[in-house]
C-alpha positions in Angstrom: 117.2 98.1 -68.7 114.4 96.3 -66.8 112.7 98.4 -64.0 113.0 96.6 -60.7 110.3 97.1 -58.1 111.1 98.3 -54.7 109.8 95.8 -52.1 108.3 97.4 -49.0 108.5 95.7 -45.5 105.4 94.0 -44.3 103.6 94.8 -41.1 104.5 93.1 -37.8 101.6 90.7 -38.1 102.5 89.6 -41.6 106.2 89.2 -40.6 105.1 87.1 -37.6 103.1 84.9 -39.9 106.0 84.5 -42.2 108.5 83.6 -39.4 105.9 81.2 -38.0 106.0 79.5 -41.4 109.8 79.5 -41.4 109.7 77.9 -37.9 107.2 75.3 -39.2 109.5 74.4 -42.1 112.4 74.1 -39.6 110.3 71.6 -37.5 109.6 69.5 -40.6 113.3 69.4 -41.4 114.2 68.7 -37.8 111.7 65.8 -37.6 112.9 64.3 -40.8 116.5 64.5 -39.8 115.6 63.0 -36.3 113.8 60.1 -38.0 117.1 59.1 -39.5 117.3 57.1 -42.7 120.6 58.9 -43.6 118.7 62.2 -44.2 120.7 65.4 -43.9 119.5 69.0 -43.7 121.2 69.9 -46.9 119.6 67.0 -48.7 116.0 67.6 -47.7 115.9 71.4 -47.4 115.3 72.0 -51.2 112.3 69.7 -51.2 110.8 71.3 -48.0 111.3 74.8 -49.2 110.0 74.2 -52.7 106.7 73.0 -51.2 106.2 76.2 -49.3 103.0 78.1 -50.0 105.1 81.3 -50.2 106.7 80.0 -53.4 103.6 78.8 -55.3 102.6 82.1 -56.9 103.9 85.6 -57.5 101.9 87.1 -54.6 103.4 84.6 -52.2 106.9 85.3 -53.4 106.4 89.1 -53.0 105.0 88.5 -49.5 108.0 86.4 -48.5 110.4 89.1 -49.9 108.5 91.8 -48.0 108.7 89.9 -44.7 112.3 88.5 -44.8 115.1 90.2 -43.0 117.3 89.3 -46.0 118.2 91.8 -48.7 116.6 90.5 -51.9 117.9 93.5 -53.8 121.3 91.8 -53.8 120.1 89.7 -56.7 119.1 92.6 -58.9 122.5 92.8 -60.6 122.0 89.2 -61.9 118.9 90.1 -63.8 118.5 91.2 -67.4 115.6 92.2 -69.7 115.0 88.6 -70.8 114.4 87.2 -67.4 110.8 86.0 -66.6 109.5 88.2 -63.7 107.8 85.3 -61.9 110.9 83.1 -62.1 113.1 85.9 -60.8 110.7 86.6 -57.9 110.5 82.9 -57.1 114.3 82.5 -57.1 114.7 85.6 -54.9 112.1 84.4 -52.5 113.5 80.9 -52.4 117.0 82.1 -51.6 115.8 84.5 -48.9 113.6 81.8 -47.3 116.5 79.4 -47.5 118.7 81.8 -45.6 116.0 82.4 -43.0 115.6 78.6 -42.5 119.4 78.2 -42.3 119.6 80.9 -39.6 116.8 79.3 -37.6 118.3 75.8 -37.9 121.7 77.2 -36.8 120.2 78.5 -33.6 119.0 75.0 -32.9 122.4 73.5 -33.6 121.3 71.6 -36.7 123.8 73.4 -39.0 
């Protein structure tokens, strides 16, 4: 069985930086939806998230997982020994960030 690392919570400053980034992503989504052209949150969110600096390398993914309030360990049961570590981290970070963005957009009434 593959050993799964335990992810420690980041410091308050690093969490603030992460949530500032989440807020920035929300502003981008909000601006694009407001601009019209039949654009929905669901349609543009994957493109906005996939361009996030937190998802471009392993260290960024780990940092996102350390800062999010989500529980990335919930994905562990989906993993097996053949999974690529970087792909798994990226998928976990993406899903956690997606939930953080959704929660923020919901507070703004956009979801």
